[in-house]
Every structure is written in C-alpha cells, then in structure tokens.
C-alpha positions as a printed Julia matrix, in Angstrom:
235×3 Matrix{Float64}:
 47.7   38.96  76.82
 48.75  35.66  76.04
 46.4   34.01  73.23
 46.41  30.22  72.83
 44.22  27.93  69.79
 43.68  24.52  71.72
 42.57  22.17  69.56
 40.91  18.81  71.32
 37.71  16.13  70.03
 37.66  15.27  73.91
 35.46  17.28  75.21
 36.43  16.4   78.37
 40.23  16.9   77.9
 39.17  20.1   76.35
 37.66  20.93  78.93
 40.31  20.3   82.04
 42.7   22.44  79.89
 41.0   25.19  78.82
 40.38  26.09  83.27
 44.72  25.21  83.67
 44.94  27.75  81.11
 42.53  30.33  82.31
 43.71  29.67  85.67
 47.26  30.85  84.34
 46.2   34.04  82.4
 45.79  32.81  78.71
 43.09  34.26  76.2
 41.74  30.81  74.93
 40.07  29.66  71.52
 39.0   26.77  71.46
 38.45  24.1   68.74
 36.8   20.26  68.81
 38.46  19.23  65.29
 41.13  20.45  63.11
 38.79  22.19  60.55
 37.55  23.97  63.04
 40.48  25.26  64.26
 42.15  26.44  61.26
 39.19  28.31  60.7
 39.64  30.36  63.86
 42.91  31.02  63.57
 41.77  32.45  60.16
 38.77  33.93  61.85
 41.65  36.13  63.89
 44.06  36.76  61.23
 46.76  34.41  63.17
 47.13  36.44  65.99
 47.81  33.37  68.43
 51.01  32.74  70.25
 50.54  29.36  70.74
 48.75  26.81  69.11
 47.61  23.33  71.22
 46.66  20.19  69.19
 45.88  16.99  69.76
 46.96  14.67  67.18
 44.24  12.04  66.2
 41.44  14.42  65.06
 38.3   14.2   63.1
 37.95  16.01  59.54
 41.51  17.0   59.61
 44.2   15.32  62.12
 46.8   17.48  64.22
 49.64  17.06  61.99
 47.35  18.71  59.33
 46.89  21.97  61.63
 50.67  21.9   62.45
 51.58  21.78  58.96
 48.92  24.86  58.65
 50.49  26.91  61.1
 53.9   26.68  59.97
 53.68  27.47  56.48
 51.33  30.49  58.43
 53.55  31.41  60.76
 57.36  30.62  62.06
 56.96  31.93  64.51
 54.15  30.85  66.89
 54.58  27.58  69.02
 53.3   24.33  68.5
 52.72  21.35  71.24
 51.36  18.63  70.1
 49.21  16.09  72.65
 49.92  13.04  71.84
 49.2    9.37  72.95
 51.46   6.7   74.55
 51.49   4.54  70.93
 51.85   7.39  68.9
 55.99   7.78  68.9
 56.05   8.04  64.72
 53.26  10.6   65.12
 55.4   12.25  67.58
 58.28  12.56  65.21
 56.19  13.34  62.24
 54.64  16.27  64.1
 58.17  17.39  65.13
 59.27  17.44  61.61
 56.56  19.0   59.71
 56.69  22.21  62.27
 55.96  21.47  66.2
 57.93  22.75  68.71
 57.44  20.4   71.17
 54.86  17.42  72.22
 52.85  16.31  75.25
 51.71  12.71  76.2
 48.97  11.84  77.33
 48.43  11.61  80.56
 49.65  14.33  82.1
 49.52  16.74  84.35
 48.58  20.46  85.18
 51.43  21.73  86.14
 53.57  19.2   83.59
 51.11  20.69  80.75
 51.79  24.62  81.86
 55.3   24.14  82.28
 55.67  23.08  78.88
 53.4   26.02  77.25
 55.22  28.51  79.85
 58.82  27.57  78.17
 56.91  28.68  74.66
 55.33  31.25  75.34
 59.0   33.38  76.69
 60.58  31.47  73.68
 57.97  33.43  71.68
 57.74  36.53  74.05
 61.63  36.79  72.76
 60.58  36.04  69.3
 58.24  38.99  68.86
 60.38  41.6   71.52
 63.09  41.16  68.25
 60.83  41.65  65.45
 59.19  44.65  67.17
 62.26  46.55  67.06
 62.18  47.27  63.31
 65.98  47.47  62.67
 67.54  45.53  60.52
 71.09  45.79  62.28
 71.81  44.44  65.19
 74.55  41.75  67.01
 75.28  38.75  64.29
 77.59  35.52  64.39
 79.52  34.98  61.45
 80.01  31.35  60.6
 81.26  30.42  57.22
 78.29  31.04  54.8
 75.66  31.34  57.62
 74.93  34.99  59.54
 72.95  34.84  62.13
 70.86  38.0   63.52
 70.29  38.24  66.99
 68.36  40.97  66.96
 65.93  39.55  64.4
 66.26  36.24  65.17
 67.58  35.16  61.23
 69.76  32.84  59.64
 70.76  33.55  56.07
 73.22  31.01  54.08
 74.93  33.03  51.73
 72.91  36.11  51.82
 69.99  33.98  51.12
 67.36  33.59  54.17
 66.59  30.32  55.61
 63.37  29.96  57.91
 63.55  28.84  61.19
 61.14  28.05  63.85
 62.39  29.62  67.3
 63.0   26.06  68.55
 65.37  25.72  65.49
 66.96  29.22  65.58
 67.4   28.64  69.49
 69.96  25.43  68.39
 71.65  27.64  65.35
 72.35  29.92  67.81
 73.84  27.03  70.74
 75.35  25.92  68.06
 77.37  28.6   65.88
 78.04  30.23  70.21
 80.33  26.78  70.3
 82.25  26.26  66.64
 84.09  22.93  67.14
 83.25  21.92  70.26
 81.03  18.74  70.73
 77.57  18.73  72.44
 75.42  16.2   73.88
 71.83  15.86  73.81
 71.34  17.07  77.5
 73.45  20.32  76.82
 71.27  21.58  73.89
 67.85  19.95  75.49
 68.91  22.09  78.39
 69.94  25.08  76.44
 66.8   25.34  74.15
 63.89  24.19  76.62
 65.11  24.37  79.77
 66.26  22.58  82.91
 62.73  21.69  83.94
 61.86  20.14  80.52
 59.51  17.0   81.3
 60.62  15.41  77.99
 63.32  12.6   76.33
 66.51  13.49  74.47
 64.54  12.42  71.68
 63.05  16.24  70.32
 66.83  17.0   69.64
 67.18  14.38  67.65
 64.82  14.89  65.14
 64.87  18.66  65.64
 68.71  18.5   64.67
 67.09  16.21  61.17
 64.79  18.9   60.11
 67.37  21.83  60.64
 70.22  19.41  58.11
 67.38  19.58  56.11
 67.1   23.42  55.83
 70.83  24.69  56.47
 72.49  21.19  54.51
 73.6   20.72  50.7
 72.71  16.81  51.51
 70.76  15.97  54.59
 72.26  13.39  54.6
 76.09  13.57  54.3
 76.03  16.67  57.07
 78.94  19.38  56.59
 77.77  21.69  59.5
 76.0   20.03  62.18
 78.3   16.57  62.52
 77.43  13.42  64.35
 79.88  12.56  67.82
 79.27   9.03  67.91
 77.67   8.35  71.43
 77.62  12.23  72.58
 75.55  14.63  70.37
 76.44  17.13  67.88
 78.88  19.32  66.83
 79.21  22.7   64.98
 81.75  22.82  61.72
 82.03  26.14  60.09
C-alpha cells in the first residue's frame, strides 16, 4: 500500500488533495497542522512513503515538520506545498531535506505527477534496502564509493547521509566524471522528463550536496560549476 501523510491547515484544499490521492490508490493520513502531523507520524511508527506538507501552518510550520521527518528518515519522500510568494521558503525547504515542492494553485494532474515520481524513487530505495546484502555494484571515484545496491555513499570509509534525490544526483555525477552536465540534464535524469518545475531545484540540491561532501562547501573541489552550463564531477 502506498502510504502518504498530508499536512494542510486549509480544510478545503486538504479535502481536494485527499480525494485525488485516494483515487490514485494512496492510503492517506491527514493532519490539520504541523504538530498533528508529527504526532501522527510517530503514532504510525514512521510508516509512510511520502509526506506532503504545507509550509504555512499553525503551531509548527511545514519547514519544521520537514526538518523533523528528514532527521527521522532519509528515505521518506517529502514534498512542500508553497504559495507563489514563498520562494525563499521553497529554497529553505529543499535545504532542510525536502525532495520537491508544488506551488499553489496547482492542478490535480501536476500534483499527482510529482507525488508519483517521488513514490517511484522511494520504492526503488526501499527495495534496495530490502535485499539485506552489504555487497553490490559499486562506483568508485577518488575518495568516494557509491553502492548502487544499498544506495549509500562513503567518503574515505565514512558514511554520507543522502536523501534519494541526492543519491540520484551523485549517481549521475559519478557515472559521468569530468563531463559537463547541464541543469536540464540533471533535472531530466533525477526528476524525469515530465517534471513541471524549474531548474532552480537543481541548484539548491547541489548546494545541499556540497555541504555534505566537500571539505569547504564555499570552495567546492568535487562538484564544480561550469559557468553558463551546469556542473561537473571532479574525483
């Protein structure tokens, strides 16, 4: 069963989303504010594939919920619901662990396309973990080792915690060392051909990755910028 937690304080919007989720075969748990979302996540033992979080909520906002959920799980898919005026909050959401965002107002088809794309990534990740094997196909690049079966990244034998989006970006980079990859290339590889959003989501995830893998995020040596194009992986 595809399990999703939705936290939205506007009842009409929440009801509209829930109807579309159930039509698409999702088992939905609803919360009307951030505090309730955290409580329901814990009551269910964190047994969710995806969390859909509105940023502006009472008691605890969506950013805090996102941060909490990401601390509990690196595999749960997290999508933020934002208003057009909340661009800085969208960036912050991605930096604290969200995988994607959807801007209000949105169409049912756009929302479900985003949710289904995240669910497919989560499913791949969980199936890889479910093998229970420590071996598997490896990509070794300098000090970094990417295990494609366990979906883990190590730097000098130290585990680097990644979300599934970050893992896919690293897989793309490490499979193409020294190759200039455009933002559009990365967007299509990770988010899919039918992605509705803009290329800024790539830049924010790159910034987050640099904070995790570079010795100095402000002076990256491995994920380098190719001005006017995109990024390049340097082992």
